[in-house]
C-alpha positions, 0 to 999 in steps of 0.5 A: 813610485814609493821608495823601497826600504833598504831592508826590502832591496836586493843586493843588486838594488842596494848597490845601484842605490849606493852608486846613485847616492855616491854620485849625488854626494860627489856633486854636493861636495863639488858644489860646497853643499856640506849639509847635503853631502853629509845626508848622502854619506849617512844614506850610503852608510845605511845602504852599505849596512844592509850588504853586511851580515850582522852576525859578523859583529860580536858584542863585547868586541872593540871596533874602529869607526870609519872616518873617526880612526881616533875613536874605538867603539865597544859593541854592547848589542845588535839591533838589526844592522845597528850596533849599539855601544859606546866610544871608549873616550865617551863611555857614558853616552850610548850610541847606535851606528850602522855596522858599515861604519865599524871596522875590525881592529888589527 
């Protein structure tokens, strides 16, 4: 069976996918498989992004980055569920992050 894209999944399917990936990530972490764990973490972040509304994220705003509380992210523009912008400590490097990794400050 061909894997559906996250953009094609219903909310229920996304939540099932996240639960399955979370379990796989937990097992990979227990077995010390760091690279595999990191891959699952990225997939989880992507799936979670599709549960959020991109319109809730505003260009020009600053956000904290999940898992990197020391970095502030300035959102320049949105493309689907990706926020494009830069970390304040590295303003010359544009990056794209799934919106699920962004947290409102305050």
